[in-house]
N, C-alpha and C positions, 0 to 999 in steps of 0.2 A: 033841729036843735040848735039854741044860740050860745055862741060863746060866753063862757064864765065870767071874761074880764072884759069885755066889750058889745055883746049882744048881737056882734055881728054871725051870720051863719058858721056852725061849726063843722071843721073837717075831721075831728077824730075826738072821742071819747076816752078818757084817763080814769079809768074805774077806781085804782085804787088812790088817787089823788081827786076822786070826786070833782072832777072837772071835765068842762066841754071847751075845746079850743078852735082857734079862727086858725087860719094859716098865720097871721102876724103873728101871734101870740104863741101857738105852738111851737115855730124857729125860735123863738125867744126863751121859751120853754125847756125845749130840748138841749139849745146852746148852752145856756143857763145852768142848767141840771149837770151836762158834761164837766163844764169848768168847776163847778163845786164839788164835785168828785175829785177832779185831779187834782184842788186845791188841799181837798180833806186829807187826800191819803199821800200829800206832798209828792205826787208823781213826776214832777219837774225841778226836785231838789236838787242844785246842783249840774244841772244841765246846760250845756253848752251849742250842743249839737243832737238834733232829734231825727232819727231814722225811722221813717213810718213803714210799713210793711202794706203794700197796695196790691191786691190780686186784682181788681177789676170789680168785684161782687160790689155788693150794697153797702155792706160793713165796711169795709177798708175806704172805700170812697168817700162815705160820710166821714169817718174815722179823720182823713187827710183833710178834708174840708175844715171839721169842727176845730181840730188840733190845728191847721196853720193859721187861725185866727188866733188861737190861746198863745201860741209860740210868738205870734208879731208883738202883741204885749208885751211876752216877757223878753222879747228881744232873744229867741233862742233862733239859731238857724236847723233848717230842715233839709233832708233828702228823703225823696220817696225810694223804696226798691222794688221792683217787680222782677218774678220769676217765670220765666216762658218754660212750662214744664212739658211741653211736649205731648200735651195731651190730645189727642185729634178724632179717634174712634169716627171719623166720617161728617163730625160736626166742628172743625177748626175751633175746638173750644178753648186753648189756651192763647192760640192767637187773637180771637176776638178779645178775651182777658186783658191781652194787654193793649190791645187797639183803646181800650175802653179806660184802663190804667192810663196811658197817655195821654187821652183827651183831660183828663182832670190834672193831671201834670201841668197839661197846656193852658187851661183853665184859667189856674191858680198861680202859673208863674214860678213853679216848685221845679228844682232841681231834683233829677231821677237818675237812678241806673237800673237798666234792662240786663237781666243776666238769663241768658239763653243754656238751658243746662245739656243739650245735645253739645251745642258749641264748645262750652266750656268744661265739662263733666264727661262727654263722651256717651251719653244714654238718653232716655225720655221715660217719663212715668207709663206709657203704653210699651213701652218694651220691658220694665220692669214687671210689668204685670203678668207677662208671656213667658220672661227666661227665669225667674226666681220666685220659689214658693213660700215669700212672707208675702200677707196680705198687702191689697196695692195702696191702700189707705195708711196702712203702717209705714210704706216704704215713701210715700206721698209727704207723710209728716216731720218724717226724717229729716228729709232733702231739703225741704222747707227751712225746717230749725238750725239745720248746718248751715245753708247758706246765707240766711239772714244773717244769723252770727258772725258769719264770717265777712261778709262785705259792709256791714254795719261797722266793724271793726276797722274794714281797710277803707272805710270813706271817711274815717275818725268821728263818728257818732258816738257819743257815752251811753245812750240810752237807746232802745227799740221799743217802736210803740206797735202793739196788734189789735186787730178788731173784733177780741172776742165779746159776743154781747151777754146781755143776762141770762138768756135761755142757755146758751152754752156751757156758762159756767154754774146755773143750777143742775143742769146734766152733769156735769163733771163731779159735782157733789154729791149727789144722791149714787152716779154711778160707784164713786170711791166707797161709799156706804154700802152698798149691795155686794161688792169685791171684796170688802176687807183689805182694801189697798191702802194702808195710813200714812205710807210714805208719798204716796204720790197726792193726798190729802194735804201733807204736811206741805209739800209743793205748789200746793195752790194758793196763789195770792194775787192781788192786784197788781202789787208791786214788788219785782223781783230783784233784790239787789245784787249789785256787783261784786261777785264772790266765784272763788274756785277757776278763774281765766274768762268767767262769761261776763258781759256788760249788761246793764240794768236794763229789765225788760219793765213793762206796763202796759194797763188793760185800761185805756178810759174808758169805753164803752161799755165795762164791767156790770154796771147798774143801768144801761137801760134794754128795754126790750126790744126782741127784734121786731113788732109791730111798729113801734115809733120809729125806729131806724129806717124800716122802709120807707113809712109814709113822710119821713125829713128828705129822704132821698129823692122820690117823687115830687113833694113840692116844691124841694129847691131846683128842680130840673137838673140832678147830679147823673149823668149819664152814668150806666153801669148794666152789666151782663145779669139779664133775667135767669139764662139756663143754670142747672144743674151740673156737675161734673158727670159725664157720661159713665163714667166707672160705677158710680153708685145713686141709688136714688133714695137712699137712706142714711140717715145722719149717725156717723159710728158705729155701725155694723146694727143687725136685726134687733138683740136686747137693748143696747144704748138707743136705738129711734123709740121702742116701745116705754124706754124712761122717760124719753122727751116728751113724749107726745101726752103720755101722762100726767105729767111737770104740769103742761100748758092746760090739760083739762081742768088740772088743780087751779089754776091763777084763772080760767074762766067763773070756777064757783066759789072762790075764794081771792076776790083781787088783792094784789099784794103779796101774793104767795110765795112767787120767786124770788121778791125783792128781801122779803122776810126771812128768806131759807139762806141767801146769800149773804145778806148783811149779818146775820146773826153766826152763822159759820165764819168769817172774815173777822169780824170784833170780839167773837165769845168762847168758841171753839178751837179756830186752829191756834190761835196764841198759847191753848194749851201742848201744843205740839212742836212747840220750839224747843223741847229740852229732846226731841226724839236725835239720834245721831245722824247727821249729816254725811251723805256719803263721801269719802273724799277720793278724787278723782284722780288720774294721772295723766300724760299727755302724750297724742298718739304720735306714734315714730314717722308715721310717713305724712300727714300735715299739719301738725303740732298742735292740733286744736284739743281741747280737754275729753277725756275717755274715762270711762267706767275703770276704779283700780284693778288691776289684774290683767286688764287687756293692753296689750301694746298697740292694738289698732281701734280706731273708734270705729262705730256701727256705719257710720255714713261709707268710709274709704273700705271696709269691709264688705259693704254693697255693690260699691264701684266697681270694686275688682271683678268680685261676680260677673257683672255686665258687661265688663269691657275686657276686652281681648290683651290689650296694651297694659304694662304694670303702670298703677298708679304714681305718680312722682309728688315729690313734695312740692 
């Protein structure tokens, strides 16, 4: 097939946009679309320093490349944050992920900080899977959220960007409906304002399908780790994995299904949830980070205490 813009050979079909695009026009279209998303939702309003979470996978490395361009236009400083989670399982998964993240930082000349979980917090995700009963993906998510928030603040960032893509958000929306989890749905947004002791968080790729992100990374020659985490072959567990696959099947049958699902949720349904009382937070007596009301110790510090023999210090 030929490109809809220039009649050169197309490398990708965008069914919901009724387009075939060549390499050059796809790169331009993808970058422009992310920038339009950033501007439409005022993601960088008031931002002076942007922290970008980079795991080394296709989503986060693509996010780094696109947001570096946008930030340069806006005169915004960037800092990359990568966590070495200590996931090995005989595959050196974390070590490889960190290597790919560093390659991208060096390609772009972006300042960065590597956080080694074992050295700085005394445990690894591999150890967590064995030592505590909490599901390993839950422990990993908790750990990443805590460290990204903490390190972003330490580095003087006022905004934190993560690489959640359209498939991720569509899955979260339907999973929230399925579970009747209205509080999680109320918190699910492309821009989470700075409040309750947290910094602002943004999801610039929340309207970008996974397929397009993968294509962008490949045609741009972005180095990223292809391997999936060895702890799980599913995206969020068996039920969530089935929901995700069903969504992707619907997208094949009804092009634009995921974008309609997510944009309608964000623009029509979620605003109706604004009046849901927000959880009031306390402050962890160990680390000073926000914690649920009624809890003296935050979930991360409690988990860390279970995993390490030494007492957690503030």
